[in-house]
N, CA, C, O and the ligand as a Tripos MOL2 file, in Angstrom:
@<TRIPOS>MOLECULE
protein
  249   247    63     0     0
PROTEIN
NO_CHARGES

@<TRIPOS>ATOM
      1 N         120.2390   77.0450  121.3720 N.3       1 MET1
      2 CA        120.3120   77.5380  119.9990 C.3       1 MET1
      3 C         121.2950   78.7020  119.9000 C.2       1 MET1
      4 O         121.2230   79.6700  120.6580 O.2       1 MET1
      5 N         122.1850   78.5850  118.9740 N.am      2 LYS2
      6 CA        123.1830   79.6500  118.7740 C.3       2 LYS2
      7 C         122.6590   80.6920  117.8060 C.2       2 LYS2
      8 O         122.0150   80.3900  116.8010 O.2       2 LYS2
      9 N         122.9580   81.9050  118.1470 N.am      3 ILE3
     10 CA        122.5890   82.9820  117.2340 C.3       3 ILE3
     11 C         123.8000   83.2960  116.3670 C.2       3 ILE3
     12 O         124.8680   83.6690  116.8520 O.2       3 ILE3
     13 N         123.5950   83.1340  115.1020 N.am      4 LYS4
     14 CA        124.6810   83.4290  114.1760 C.3       4 LYS4
     15 C         124.6690   84.9100  113.8290 C.2       4 LYS4
     16 O         123.6550   85.4720  113.4130 O.2       4 LYS4
     17 N         125.7980   85.4990  114.0100 N.am      5 ARG5
     18 CA        125.9190   86.8960  113.6180 C.3       5 ARG5
     19 C         126.3980   86.9670  112.1840 C.2       5 ARG5
     20 O         127.4370   86.4120  111.8260 O.2       5 ARG5
     21 N         125.6420   87.6410  111.3980 N.am      6 VAL6
     22 CA        126.0530   87.8310  110.0050 C.3       6 VAL6
     23 C         126.6020   89.2320  109.8450 C.2       6 VAL6
     24 O         125.8960   90.2290  109.9950 O.2       6 VAL6
     25 N         127.8630   89.2700  109.5420 N.am      7 ARG7
     26 CA        128.4800   90.5770  109.3630 C.3       7 ARG7
     27 C         128.2680   91.0550  107.9280 C.2       7 ARG7
     28 O         128.4870   90.3210  106.9640 O.2       7 ARG7
     29 N         127.8500   92.2660  107.8250 N.am      8 THR8
     30 CA        127.6310   92.8150  106.4920 C.3       8 THR8
     31 C         128.3330   94.1550  106.3600 C.2       8 THR8
     32 O         128.7050   94.7860  107.3490 O.2       8 THR8
     33 N         128.4970   94.5560  105.1600 N.am      9 LYS9
     34 CA        129.0380   95.8640  104.8460 C.3       9 LYS9
     35 C         128.0960   96.5390  103.8610 C.2       9 LYS9
     36 O         127.3710   95.8730  103.1230 O.2       9 LYS9
     37 N         128.1140   97.8270  103.8580 N.am     10 MET10
     38 CA        127.2250   98.5420  102.9650 C.3      10 MET10
     39 C         127.9120   98.8570  101.6420 C.2      10 MET10
     40 O         129.0520   99.3200  101.5940 O.2      10 MET10
     41 N         127.1760   98.5890  100.5790 N.am     11 CYS11
     42 CA        127.6840   98.9250   99.2520 C.3      11 CYS11
     43 C         127.7040  100.4350   99.0880 C.2      11 CYS11
     44 O         126.7350  101.1230   99.4070 O.2      11 CYS11
     45 N         128.8110  100.9290   98.5910 N.am     12 HIS12
     46 CA        128.9600  102.3810   98.4340 C.3      12 HIS12
     47 C         127.9910  102.9500   97.3920 C.2      12 HIS12
     48 O         127.5820  104.1080   97.4770 O.2      12 HIS12
     49 N         127.6370  102.1320   96.4260 N.am     13 GLU13
     50 CA        126.8030  102.6200   95.3210 C.3      13 GLU13
     51 C         125.3090  102.5230   95.6250 C.2      13 GLU13
     52 O         124.5930  103.5200   95.5260 O.2      13 GLU13
     53 N         124.8390  101.3410   95.9920 N.am     14 CYS14
     54 CA        123.3890  101.1590   96.1610 C.3      14 CYS14
     55 C         122.9630  101.2270   97.6320 C.2      14 CYS14
     56 O         121.7740  101.1220   97.9330 O.2      14 CYS14
     57 N         123.9180  101.4020   98.5460 N.am     15 GLN15
     58 CA        123.6280  101.6040   99.9740 C.3      15 GLN15
     59 C         122.8970  100.4130  100.6080 C.2      15 GLN15
     60 O         122.1210  100.5810  101.5490 O.2      15 GLN15
     61 N         123.1490   99.2280  100.0900 N.am     16 GLN16
     62 CA        122.5070   98.0460  100.6560 C.3      16 GLN16
     63 C         123.5370   97.1800  101.3720 C.2      16 GLN16
     64 O         124.6950   97.0900  100.9640 O.2      16 GLN16
     65 N         123.0870   96.5500  102.4430 N.am     17 GLU17
     66 CA        123.9650   95.6710  103.2120 C.3      17 GLU17
     67 C         124.2130   94.3840  102.4330 C.2      17 GLU17
     68 O         123.2740   93.7080  102.0120 O.2      17 GLU17
     69 N         125.4740   94.0590  102.2490 N.am     18 LYS18
     70 CA        125.8360   92.8600  101.4890 C.3      18 LYS18
     71 C         126.8410   92.0300  102.2790 C.2      18 LYS18
     72 O         127.5850   92.5430  103.1150 O.2      18 LYS18
     73 N         126.8380   90.7390  101.9880 N.am     19 GLN19
     74 CA        127.7850   89.8520  102.6600 C.3      19 GLN19
     75 C         129.0710   89.6770  101.8710 C.2      19 GLN19
     76 O         130.0750   89.2040  102.4040 O.2      19 GLN19
     77 N         129.0390   90.0480  100.6280 N.am     20 THR20
     78 CA        130.2400   90.0070   99.8080 C.3      20 THR20
     79 C         130.3650   91.3160   99.0450 C.2      20 THR20
     80 O         129.4610   91.7330   98.3220 O.2      20 THR20
     81 N         131.5010   91.9400   99.2290 N.am     21 LEU21
     82 CA        131.7240   93.2010   98.5380 C.3      21 LEU21
     83 C         133.0980   93.1760   97.8860 C.2      21 LEU21
     84 O         133.9820   92.4140   98.2770 O.2      21 LEU21
     85 N         133.2510   94.0270   96.8860 N.am     22 TYR22
     86 CA        134.4910   94.0820   96.1480 C.3      22 TYR22
     87 C         135.1410   95.4490   96.3610 C.2      22 TYR22
     88 O         134.5080   96.4970   96.2280 O.2      22 TYR22
     89 N         136.4170   95.3950   96.6940 N.am     23 ARG23
     90 CA        137.1420   96.6250   96.9720 C.3      23 ARG23
     91 C         137.6920   97.1520   95.6470 C.2      23 ARG23
     92 O         138.5430   96.5270   95.0150 O.2      23 ARG23
     93 N         137.1990   98.2850   95.2580 N.am     24 VAL24
     94 CA        137.6060   98.8270   93.9630 C.3      24 VAL24
     95 C         137.8280  100.3280   94.0590 C.2      24 VAL24
     96 O         137.3750  100.9760   95.0030 O.2      24 VAL24
     97 N         138.5130  100.8610   93.0950 N.am     25 ARG25
     98 CA        138.5390  102.3150   92.9270 C.3      25 ARG25
     99 C         138.4930  102.6300   91.4420 C.2      25 ARG25
    100 O         138.9450  101.8520   90.6030 O.2      25 ARG25
    101 N         137.9420  103.7800   91.1490 N.am     26 GLN26
    102 CA        137.6450  104.0960   89.7610 C.3      26 GLN26
    103 C         138.8530  104.6670   89.0360 C.2      26 GLN26
    104 O         138.8740  104.7320   87.8070 O.2      26 GLN26
    105 N         139.8630  105.0830   89.8020 N.am     27 SER27
    106 CA        141.1190  105.5100   89.2000 C.3      27 SER27
    107 C         142.1900  105.4390   90.2730 C.2      27 SER27
    108 O         141.8910  105.1850   91.4400 O.2      27 SER27
    109 N         143.4240  105.6610   89.8830 N.am     28 ALA28
    110 CA        144.5290  105.5650   90.8320 C.3      28 ALA28
    111 C         144.4590  106.6560   91.8960 C.2      28 ALA28
    112 O         145.0010  106.4900   92.9890 O.2      28 ALA28
    113 N         143.7970  107.7640   91.5880 N.am     29 ASP29
    114 CA        143.6840  108.8730   92.5440 C.3      29 ASP29
    115 C         142.4630  108.7490   93.4440 C.2      29 ASP29
    116 O         142.3900  109.3900   94.4930 O.2      29 ASP29
    117 N         141.5100  107.9290   93.0370 N.am     30 ALA30
    118 CA        140.2360  107.8380   93.7570 C.3      30 ALA30
    119 C         140.3920  106.9990   95.0230 C.2      30 ALA30
    120 O         141.2460  106.1140   95.0830 O.2      30 ALA30
    121 N         139.5600  107.2790   96.0440 N.am     31 PRO31
    122 CA        139.6140  106.4650   97.2590 C.3      31 PRO31
    123 C         139.0270  105.0780   97.0190 C.2      31 PRO31
    124 O         138.2030  104.8780   96.1260 O.2      31 PRO31
    125 N         139.4730  104.1280   97.8370 N.am     32 TRP32
    126 CA        138.9310  102.7760   97.7370 C.3      32 TRP32
    127 C         137.4790  102.7600   98.1910 C.2      32 TRP32
    128 O         137.1090  103.4280   99.1560 O.2      32 TRP32
    129 N         136.6670  101.9910   97.4870 N.am     33 GLN33
    130 CA        135.2610  101.8600   97.8280 C.3      33 GLN33
    131 C         134.8850  100.3890   97.8410 C.2      33 GLN33
    132 O         135.4520   99.5780   97.1090 O.2      33 GLN33
    133 N         133.9140  100.0610   98.6920 N.am     34 PHE34
    134 CA        133.3730   98.7090   98.6790 C.3      34 PHE34
    135 C         132.0540   98.7080   97.9300 C.2      34 PHE34
    136 O         131.1230   99.4240   98.3020 O.2      34 PHE34
    137 N         131.9690   97.9180   96.8870 N.am     35 VAL35
    138 CA        130.7340   97.8340   96.1140 C.3      35 VAL35
    139 C         130.3240   96.3770   95.9370 C.2      35 VAL35
    140 O         131.1560   95.4720   96.0040 O.2      35 VAL35
    141 N         129.0320   96.1640   95.7110 N.am     36 CYS36
    142 CA        128.5260   94.8100   95.5160 C.3      36 CYS36
    143 C         128.7590   94.3690   94.0700 C.2      36 CYS36
    144 O         129.2460   95.1280   93.2320 O.2      36 CYS36
    145 N         128.3980   93.1290   93.8170 N.am     37 LYS37
    146 CA        128.6440   92.5460   92.5110 C.3      37 LYS37
    147 C         127.9080   93.3030   91.4030 C.2      37 LYS37
    148 O         128.4380   93.5230   90.3140 O.2      37 LYS37
    149 N         126.6760   93.6930   91.7170 N.am     38 VAL38
    150 CA        125.8580   94.3890   90.7190 C.3      38 VAL38
    151 C         126.4690   95.7350   90.3530 C.2      38 VAL38
    152 O         126.5070   96.1180   89.1830 O.2      38 VAL38
    153 N         126.9450   96.4430   91.3690 N.am     39 CYS39
    154 CA        127.4800   97.7800   91.1440 C.3      39 CYS39
    155 C         128.9020   97.7500   90.5940 C.2      39 CYS39
    156 O         129.3980   98.7420   90.0580 O.2      39 CYS39
    157 N         129.5400   96.6050   90.7350 N.am     40 LEU40
    158 CA        130.9100   96.4700   90.2430 C.3      40 LEU40
    159 C         130.9670   96.5520   88.7170 C.2      40 LEU40
    160 O         131.8820   97.1460   88.1460 O.2      40 LEU40
    161 N         129.9800   95.9500   88.0780 N.am     41 LEU41
    162 CA        129.9910   95.8660   86.6130 C.3      41 LEU41
    163 C         130.0870   97.2210   85.9060 C.2      41 LEU41
    164 O         130.9720   97.4090   85.0710 O.2      41 LEU41
    165 N         129.1950   98.1720   86.2210 N.am     42 PRO42
    166 CA        129.2960   99.4620   85.5200 C.3      42 PRO42
    167 C         130.5900  100.2070   85.8290 C.2      42 PRO42
    168 O         131.0570  100.9970   85.0090 O.2      42 PRO42
    169 N         131.1810   99.9620   87.0130 N.am     43 ILE43
    170 CA        132.4470  100.6080   87.3510 C.3      43 ILE43
    171 C         133.5790  100.0050   86.5250 C.2      43 ILE43
    172 O         134.4850  100.6970   86.0600 O.2      43 ILE43
    173 N         133.4880   98.6950   86.3650 N.am     44 ARG44
    174 CA        134.5580   97.9690   85.6810 C.3      44 ARG44
    175 C         134.4950   98.1320   84.1650 C.2      44 ARG44
    176 O         135.5130   98.1900   83.4760 O.2      44 ARG44
    177 N         133.2440   98.2040   83.6710 N.am     45 THR45
    178 CA        133.0500   98.2150   82.2260 C.3      45 THR45
    179 C         133.5460   99.5160   81.6100 C.2      45 THR45
    180 O         133.1310  100.6050   82.0040 O.2      45 THR45
    181 N         134.4240   99.3850   80.6550 N.am     46 GLY46
    182 CA        134.9060  100.5380   79.9100 C.3      46 GLY46
    183 C         135.7170  101.5080   80.7280 C.2      46 GLY46
    184 O         135.8060  102.6880   80.3880 O.2      46 GLY46
    185 N         136.3160  101.0260   81.8110 N.am     47 ASN47
    186 CA        137.1240  101.9010   82.6500 C.3      47 ASN47
    187 C         138.5320  101.3230   82.7740 C.2      47 ASN47
    188 O         138.7770  100.4610   83.6180 O.2      47 ASN47
    189 N         139.4470  101.7870   81.9460 N.am     48 PRO48
    190 CA        140.8030  101.2180   81.9610 C.3      48 PRO48
    191 C         141.5760  101.5690   83.2240 C.2      48 PRO48
    192 O         142.5630  100.9040   83.5410 O.2      48 PRO48
    193 N         141.1500  102.5980   83.9540 N.am     49 SER49
    194 CA        141.8870  102.9850   85.1610 C.3      49 SER49
    195 C         141.2960  102.3670   86.4260 C.2      49 SER49
    196 O         141.7650  102.6350   87.5320 O.2      49 SER49
    197 N         140.2810  101.5540   86.2610 N.am     50 TYR50
    198 CA        139.6760  100.8540   87.3840 C.3      50 TYR50
    199 C         140.6840   99.9220   88.0480 C.2      50 TYR50
    200 O         141.4620   99.2510   87.3700 O.2      50 TYR50
    201 N         140.6640   99.8870   89.3730 N.am     51 GLN51
    202 CA        141.5730   98.9970   90.0930 C.3      51 GLN51
    203 C         140.8030   98.1320   91.0700 C.2      51 GLN51
    204 O         139.8530   98.5750   91.7150 O.2      51 GLN51
    205 N         141.2400   96.8940   91.1610 N.am     52 TYR52
    206 CA        140.5900   95.9260   92.0270 C.3      52 TYR52
    207 C         141.4920   95.6200   93.2150 C.2      52 TYR52
    208 O         142.6720   95.3120   93.0490 O.2      52 TYR52
    209 N         140.9260   95.7080   94.4130 N.am     53 GLY53
    210 CA        141.7680   95.5460   95.6010 C.3      53 GLY53
    211 C         141.4170   94.3630   96.4700 C.2      53 GLY53
    212 O         141.8810   94.2690   97.6060 O.2      53 GLY53
    213 N         140.5950   93.4480   95.9480 N.am     54 GLY54
    214 CA        140.2850   92.2560   96.7210 C.3      54 GLY54
    215 C         138.8040   92.1410   97.0250 C.2      54 GLY54
    216 O         138.0170   93.0530   96.7710 O.2      54 GLY54
    217 N         138.4520   90.9940   97.5740 N.am     55 THR55
    218 CA        137.0530   90.7200   97.8900 C.3      55 THR55
    219 C         136.8690   90.6600   99.3950 C.2      55 THR55
    220 O         137.6760   90.0450  100.0930 O.2      55 THR55
    221 N         135.8330   91.2830   99.8980 N.am     56 TRP56
    222 CA        135.4920   91.2150  101.3290 C.3      56 TRP56
    223 C         134.3200   90.2820  101.5160 C.2      56 TRP56
    224 O         133.2890   90.4270  100.8580 O.2      56 TRP56
    225 N         134.4750   89.3140  102.4220 N.am     57 LYS57
    226 CA        133.3870   88.3850  102.7040 C.3      57 LYS57
    227 C         133.0900   88.3610  104.1890 C.2      57 LYS57
    228 O         133.9840   88.5070  105.0210 O.2      57 LYS57
    229 N         131.8200   88.1740  104.5060 N.am     58 SER58
    230 CA        131.4050   88.1750  105.9090 C.3      58 SER58
    231 C         131.9650   86.9720  106.6480 C.2      58 SER58
    232 O         132.2520   87.0490  107.8430 O.2      58 SER58
    233 N         132.1210   85.8600  105.9390 N.am     59 LYS59
    234 CA        132.6740   84.6610  106.5620 C.3      59 LYS59
    235 C         134.1560   84.5910  106.3010 C.2      59 LYS59
    236 O         134.6130   84.5150  105.1610 O.2      59 LYS59
    237 N         134.8930   84.6210  107.3940 N.am     60 LYS60
    238 CA        136.3430   84.5650  107.2520 C.3      60 LYS60
    239 C         136.8440   83.1640  107.5370 C.2      60 LYS60
    240 O         136.3630   82.4950  108.4520 O.2      60 LYS60
    241 N         137.7910   82.7350  106.7660 N.am     61 ARG61
    242 CA        138.4120   81.4400  107.0040 C.3      61 ARG61
    243 C         139.5710   81.5990  107.9820 C.2      61 ARG61
    244 O         140.3140   82.5790  107.9390 O.2      61 ARG61
    245 N         139.7030   80.6320  108.8460 N.am     62 HIS62
    246 CA        140.7970   80.6920  109.8090 C.3      62 HIS62
    247 C         141.8170   79.6000  109.5330 C.2      62 HIS62
    248 O         142.8150   79.4920  110.2460 O.2      62 HIS62
    249 ZN        125.6210   97.8560   95.2060 Zn       63 ZN63
@<TRIPOS>BOND
     1     1     2 1
     2     2     3 1
     3     3     4 2
     4     3     5 am
     5     5     6 1
     6     6     7 1
     7     7     8 2
     8     7     9 am
     9     9    10 1
    10    10    11 1
    11    11    12 2
    12    11    13 am
    13    13    14 1
    14    14    15 1
    15    15    16 2
    16    15    17 am
    17    17    18 1
    18    18    19 1
    19    19    20 2
    20    19    21 am
    21    21    22 1
    22    22    23 1
    23    23    24 2
    24    23    25 am
    25    25    26 1
    26    26    27 1
    27    27    28 2
    28    27    29 am
    29    29    30 1
    30    30    31 1
    31    31    32 2
    32    31    33 am
    33    33    34 1
    34    34    35 1
    35    35    36 2
    36    35    37 am
    37    37    38 1
    38    38    39 1
    39    39    40 2
    40    39    41 am
    41    41    42 1
    42    42    43 1
    43    43    44 2
    44    43    45 am
    45    45    46 1
    46    46    47 1
    47    47    48 2
    48    47    49 am
    49    49    50 1
    50    50    51 1
    51    51    52 2
    52    51    53 am
    53    53    54 1
    54    54    55 1
    55    55    56 2
    56    55    57 am
    57    57    58 1
    58    58    59 1
    59    59    60 2
    60    59    61 am
    61    61    62 1
    62    62    63 1
    63    63    64 2
    64    63    65 am
    65    65    66 1
    66    66    67 1
    67    67    68 2
    68    67    69 am
    69    69    70 1
    70    70    71 1
    71    71    72 2
    72    71    73 am
    73    73    74 1
    74    74    75 1
    75    75    76 2
    76    75    77 am
    77    77    78 1
    78    78    79 1
    79    79    80 2
    80    79    81 am
    81    81    82 1
    82    82    83 1
    83    83    84 2
    84    83    85 am
    85    85    86 1
    86    86    87 1
    87    87    88 2
    88    87    89 am
    89    89    90 1
    90    90    91 1
    91    91    92 2
    92    91    93 am
    93    93    94 1
    94    94    95 1
    95    95    96 2
    96    95    97 am
    97    97    98 1
    98    98    99 1
    99    99   100 2
   100    99   101 am
   101   101   102 1
   102   102   103 1
   103   103   104 2
   104   103   105 am
   105   105   106 1
   106   106   107 1
   107   107   108 2
   108   107   109 am
   109   109   110 1
   110   110   111 1
   111   111   112 2
   112   111   113 am
   113   113   114 1
   114   114   115 1
   115   115   116 2
   116   115   117 am
   117   117   118 1
   118   118   119 1
   119   119   120 2
   120   119   121 am
   121   121   122 1
   122   122   123 1
   123   123   124 2
   124   123   125 am
   125   125   126 1
   126   126   127 1
   127   127   128 2
   128   127   129 am
   129   129   130 1
   130   130   131 1
   131   131   132 2
   132   131   133 am
   133   133   134 1
   134   134   135 1
   135   135   136 2
   136   135   137 am
   137   137   138 1
   138   138   139 1
   139   139   140 2
   140   139   141 am
   141   141   142 1
   142   142   143 1
   143   143   144 2
   144   143   145 am
   145   145   146 1
   146   146   147 1
   147   147   148 2
   148   147   149 am
   149   149   150 1
   150   150   151 1
   151   151   152 2
   152   151   153 am
   153   153   154 1
   154   154   155 1
   155   155   156 2
   156   155   157 am
   157   157   158 1
   158   158   159 1
   159   159   160 2
   160   159   161 am
   161   161   162 1
   162   162   163 1
   163   163   164 2
   164   163   165 am
   165   165   166 1
   166   166   167 1
   167   167   168 2
   168   167   169 am
   169   169   170 1
   170   170   171 1
   171   171   172 2
   172   171   173 am
   173   173   174 1
   174   174   175 1
   175   175   176 2
   176   175   177 am
   177   177   178 1
   178   178   179 1
   179   179   180 2
   180   179   181 am
   181   181   182 1
   182   182   183 1
   183   183   184 2
   184   183   185 am
   185   185   186 1
   186   186   187 1
   187   187   188 2
   188   187   189 am
   189   189   190 1
   190   190   191 1
   191   191   192 2
   192   191   193 am
   193   193   194 1
   194   194   195 1
   195   195   196 2
   196   195   197 am
   197   197   198 1
   198   198   199 1
   199   199   200 2
   200   199   201 am
   201   201   202 1
   202   202   203 1
   203   203   204 2
   204   203   205 am
   205   205   206 1
   206   206   207 1
   207   207   208 2
   208   207   209 am
   209   209   210 1
   210   210   211 1
   211   211   212 2
   212   211   213 am
   213   213   214 1
   214   214   215 1
   215   215   216 2
   216   215   217 am
   217   217   218 1
   218   218   219 1
   219   219   220 2
   220   219   221 am
   221   221   222 1
   222   222   223 1
   223   223   224 2
   224   223   225 am
   225   225   226 1
   226   226   227 1
   227   227   228 2
   228   227   229 am
   229   229   230 1
   230   230   231 1
   231   231   232 2
   232   231   233 am
   233   233   234 1
   234   234   235 1
   235   235   236 2
   236   235   237 am
   237   237   238 1
   238   238   239 1
   239   239   240 2
   240   239   241 am
   241   241   242 1
   242   242   243 1
   243   243   244 2
   244   243   245 am
   245   245   246 1
   246   246   247 1
   247   247   248 2
@<TRIPOS>SUBSTRUCTURE
     1 MET1         2 RESIDUE 1 A MET
     2 LYS2         6 RESIDUE 1 A LYS
     3 ILE3        10 RESIDUE 1 A ILE
     4 LYS4        14 RESIDUE 1 A LYS
     5 ARG5        18 RESIDUE 1 A ARG
     6 VAL6        22 RESIDUE 1 A VAL
     7 ARG7        26 RESIDUE 1 A ARG
     8 THR8        30 RESIDUE 1 A THR
     9 LYS9        34 RESIDUE 1 A LYS
    10 MET10       38 RESIDUE 1 A MET
    11 CYS11       42 RESIDUE 1 A CYS
    12 HIS12       46 RESIDUE 1 A HIS
    13 GLU13       50 RESIDUE 1 A GLU
    14 CYS14       54 RESIDUE 1 A CYS
    15 GLN15       58 RESIDUE 1 A GLN
    16 GLN16       62 RESIDUE 1 A GLN
    17 GLU17       66 RESIDUE 1 A GLU
    18 LYS18       70 RESIDUE 1 A LYS
    19 GLN19       74 RESIDUE 1 A GLN
    20 THR20       78 RESIDUE 1 A THR
    21 LEU21       82 RESIDUE 1 A LEU
    22 TYR22       86 RESIDUE 1 A TYR
    23 ARG23       90 RESIDUE 1 A ARG
    24 VAL24       94 RESIDUE 1 A VAL
    25 ARG25       98 RESIDUE 1 A ARG
    26 GLN26      102 RESIDUE 1 A GLN
    27 SER27      106 RESIDUE 1 A SER
    28 ALA28      110 RESIDUE 1 A ALA
    29 ASP29      114 RESIDUE 1 A ASP
    30 ALA30      118 RESIDUE 1 A ALA
    31 PRO31      122 RESIDUE 1 A PRO
    32 TRP32      126 RESIDUE 1 A TRP
    33 GLN33      130 RESIDUE 1 A GLN
    34 PHE34      134 RESIDUE 1 A PHE
    35 VAL35      138 RESIDUE 1 A VAL
    36 CYS36      142 RESIDUE 1 A CYS
    37 LYS37      146 RESIDUE 1 A LYS
    38 VAL38      150 RESIDUE 1 A VAL
    39 CYS39      154 RESIDUE 1 A CYS
    40 LEU40      158 RESIDUE 1 A LEU
    41 LEU41      162 RESIDUE 1 A LEU
    42 PRO42      166 RESIDUE 1 A PRO
    43 ILE43      170 RESIDUE 1 A ILE
    44 ARG44      174 RESIDUE 1 A ARG
    45 THR45      178 RESIDUE 1 A THR
    46 GLY46      182 RESIDUE 1 A GLY
    47 ASN47      186 RESIDUE 1 A ASN
    48 PRO48      190 RESIDUE 1 A PRO
    49 SER49      194 RESIDUE 1 A SER
    50 TYR50      198 RESIDUE 1 A TYR
    51 GLN51      202 RESIDUE 1 A GLN
    52 TYR52      206 RESIDUE 1 A TYR
    53 GLY53      210 RESIDUE 1 A GLY
    54 GLY54      214 RESIDUE 1 A GLY
    55 THR55      218 RESIDUE 1 A THR
    56 TRP56      222 RESIDUE 1 A TRP
    57 LYS57      226 RESIDUE 1 A LYS
    58 SER58      230 RESIDUE 1 A SER
    59 LYS59      234 RESIDUE 1 A LYS
    60 LYS60      238 RESIDUE 1 A LYS
    61 ARG61      242 RESIDUE 1 A ARG
    62 HIS62      246 RESIDUE 1 A HIS
    63 ZN63       249 GROUP 0 **** ****
């Protein structure tokens, strides 16, 4: 039996381990943060300076 390793990252906002995170920053001066889908919404909503830098997933395609 193979043990599958699930790689996770911690959401910057809710501090929970997630398998899919979104790389965002709240303004051009702010540092990049990884947040989950739930936490992405309030950051994105009503924030014209929000920037999206890609999606991080635990499963990588080769
Ligand atoms: Zn979160």
